[in-house]
N, C-alpha and C positions, 0 to 999 in steps of 0.2 A: 535392492533397487538397482537394476541394470539400466541406467539412464540412456545409454547409447542405443537401446532398442527403439527409441522414440525419435521421430523427426524433430530436428532442433537446428537453429541457427545460432552462431556465436555473436553475442552482442555485449555481454557484460565483461568488465575488467575485474576478474576474480582471482583469488578470494578478496572480497572487500575487507577493509581493516576491521579488526576487533581490538578496541582501545580502552584502556583504563581511563576513568574520569576522576582523577584525584581531587580536583578542586570542588566538584559537585558533591563527591562523597563527603568531603570535610564540611561543606556548607550545610548538608542535610543531617550529618551525624548519625546515619543509620547503617545499612549494608554497604558493601563495596560495590560501586557502580561501574559498569562497563557499557560500551556502545558498539553495536555492529553497524558499520557505516554503509548501509545499502542506499544512502543518498549518493554514493560514489560509484554507482554501477557504470557510469560512462555516458552513453548517448543521451543527447537532449537534456543535459545537466543531471542525469541519473535519476534514480528512484526505483521503487520496488516493482513497478509494472514492467520494467525492462526484463526482469527475471521471467515473468510470465510470457512475455512476448517472444522469448527464445523458442518456447515450445509451440505457442500459437502460430507464429509466422512460419516456423518449421513445417507445421501441418498444412498451413495455407499454401505454401509453395509446393508441397508434395501433392496437393490436390489441384495444382494448376491455377490458383487464384490470381486475378489481375487487379482486384479492388478490395481493400479492407474497409469494413463498415463497423463502426462501434458507436458507443454512446456514453454520456456522463453529464455531470453538472457543468455549468458554464465555466467554472474554474477547475476543470478536471485535469489532474496530473496524468491520468491514464490516457486521455485523448491526446495530450501533447506528446507523450512518449510513443503512442501508436502512430501518429502522423510522422514523427521523425524516423521510425523504423520503416514505414512505408516508403519514405523518400530514399532511404538508404538502399532499399531493394528494388527501386523503380516501380513501385506499385502505386496505383491511385488510392485515395483515401477519402472517405466521407464520415463525418461525425455528426451525430444528432445530439444537440446540447439542450438539456432540460433546465429551465429557469426555476430551479429548486429553491434558491434563496431569493426572496422577494426584496429587491433593492433597485434603486436607480443610480447607485454610486458608480461614477465613471471609471474609477480604478478597477472595480470588480468586473464591470461589463466590457472594458476595453484593455485593461492592463494585465499583468501577470501572465497566466497561461494563454489567455486569449491573444495577447500580443504575439507570443511564440507561435500559436496556431496560424495567425495571419501571415507571419513572416514565412512560414513553410508552405503557404498557399493551400492550406487545408480547406476542403469543401465542407462548409458548416450549414446545417439545417437546425432551426430552433423549434422547441416545443415548450408549452407552458408547464408549470409545476403540476405534478400529479399524473402526468402522461404515463401510459404503459410503455416503458422505453424498450422493452424487448420486442413488443409488437411493432414499435416504430422502426427499429432497425430491420425487422423482417419485411416490413413494407418497402423500405428503401432497397433492400436486397432483391426483392421481387421485381422492382422497377428497373434496377441495374441489369438483372438477368434478361429482362425483356429487351433491353437496349444492346445486348450482346456482350456485356461484361461477365466475368466469373467472380462474383462476390464471395468473400469469406467473412462471416459475421462473428464479431468478438463481443461477448457480453460486457456490461459495465464492470470496470475494474479488471477485465480479463479473467473474471472469476468463474471458471468452470473446471472440470477435472483436468483438461489439457493445460490450462494456465496455471493451476495450482501445483502442477509438477515443478514449476520454477521454485517454489518454496519447499517442496520435498527435497529438492537438490540443495537448498540452503541448509536444511537440517543436517545433511551429510557434511557440507562444507564447514558449518559452525562446529560440529562435533569434532571434525578433524583438527580445526584450529585450536579448540580447547585442549584436546589431547596433546598436541604438540607443545602447547604452552604450559601444560600441567595445571590447567584451570578447571576447577570444579564449578560447573554452572548449576546454581540452585534454583534459579527462576529466569524465564525469558518473558519480557513484557513488550507489547507493541500495540499500536492503534489498529483496531479492527473495524472494517466497514463492509465492503462487498463480500467478505468472507474468504477470499482465495488465499491470502497470505497466511492467515491463521490455520485454515484447513490444510494447506500444504505442509506447514510446520508440524502440526499435530500428526498427520498421516506419516510424515517422514520420521519423526522421532519415535513414533509407535513402531514402525517397521524396523528401526535400528535398535529398539529396546534401550533407548538412551536414558530414560528416567528423568527427562528434563520437562518440568511442568511449564505450560505456556499460558500466560494470562493476556487476553485481549481486552484493551480498553476501548469500549464502544464509542463510535462517533455519530451514530444515527438511530438505530433501533433499540427498543427495550430489550432487556437481558434475555427473556425467554425466546423471543424471535431471533435474536442474534445467535444465541447458542444453538438453536435448532438449525439455522441456516449453515453455520459452520460445521456442525456434526454431519449433516446430510452431505455437504461437499467433501468433507474429510473422508467419509466412507466411500464416496464415489471415486475420489482420487486414489485411495489405497487399492480399491478394486481395479482401477485403470492400470496401475503399475504392478498388480499381482501381489499386493501386500496383505497383511492380516486384518482382521476386523478391528475397527476403531471403537474402543469403549466410550460410551456416552460421557463418563466422568472425566475423560481426557480433555473435554472442551469446556473451558471456563471463560466467561466474559464478565466484565464489570462495566455497566453502562450508566454509572452515576455522574459522569462528567460530560455528557452530551450538551448540557445547558438547554437553551431554548430550541435547539434543533440543529440539523446538519448544516455545516458551513456558517453557523451564526457564532461569532466570537464570544468568548467568556473571559472574565478576569483571570481565572486560573490558567487558561491557555496563554494569555499575554504574559503572565508572570513566568510561566515555564519557558516561553520563547526567550524572554530577556535573561532569565537565570542561566540558561545554557549558553547564550551568547556571551554573557559577562563572566562566566566561570571557566568555560572550555573553548570559547570561540567557535561554537557549533551552532548553526542556524536550523531551527525546526520549521515546520509549516503550520499555518493557522487552522487547518481543517482536520488533519490527521495526527501527525506526530506531536504537534503542540498540545492537543487534547490528551493524547496518549501519555505524554510526559507529565501533564498536569495531574493525571490520575496517579501515576507512579509517585510523584512528589507528595501528594496528599496521603497516599497509603503509607509511605515511609514515615511521615509525620504522625500518623495514627498508630504506628508500631506494627503494621502488618508484616513487615519484613524484619528479620533479626540481624543484629550486629554480627559481623563475621560471615554472613551469607554473601554470595556473589550473585548479583542481579545484572543481567544483560538486557539493555534496551535496544530493540531493533529500530533503527532510524530508517523509515520508509521513504524519505525524500520529500519533495514537494515545495522546496524553498521558493520556487518561482511564484507560488501563490501568495507569499508575503506582500508582493507588490499590489495584489488585488485588495488588500486590507490596510493600505498605507495610513489613512486617516486615523483609524482605530488604534493602530499600533504606535503611531507617532504620539498620539494623545496619552497612551498608556506609558510610553517611555518618558514623556515630559513630566508625568505625575509621579513616577517612581522615585 
């Protein structure tokens, strides 16, 4: 992977830390647990989407774009990070927000990521749940073009082959860290949603012949659809950077921890958020990493991972979203 061949802007503070979690390891009594801190990527409180935006905005600037257009749920971490990067490079930015979670909760509708979006002056358009969001941003892009702008469309989560390059680069970064530390990584676990993070990791590790299995804990779709989406994007990403074919068996997702749906809190998520905060002083988010860690915790308790194995959890950020779920999490903390 010759990453310098591709347009890219420097956004991330890298390498992000790879840290042992001794207290959580002791509390769960299973494998040795590590955390890759991609919540510490830097801009706009950090998060995994900054990795993708390095390549996406690099391409946008190379194409002469003046206006970034993207989409996500109301409490989208990706939208917040895209707006921040647009501000950094003097680009205009429009986001189409889908009301994917049916709620009238003021914290969800006005706090968390929405507050950050408003502070940055992001131009927001709203759509009801179930909208074809790719079509929505294409409509916005066509309108902006007619008005004289040069829009660059970024799919939800930044998850296309260009964006997934950000996590192909993380595969290389993580492998270099592990080699320098003398750390054998037996499993990498993370939350998987729009597919770009997992696809990039799978394509990157496959190209590097790293032998590190990636387990995505799904936050939205059933397993068959999630794995199909990830494999399709991993194959496209590998082809984009000239890598080898990605075997279907390299893509594994566990979607048993979604609960009632995307963005709807679960008791397991609340437990995971509190357990990490109280053992390691690390804050997860309620939509992605919280459910991802809930899955990891349950799998450890079920004996899925062996004592003596090294399991790395990739923290994809999103703590800003905690403020959108304040009532639920305060009640959970009071009851704990």
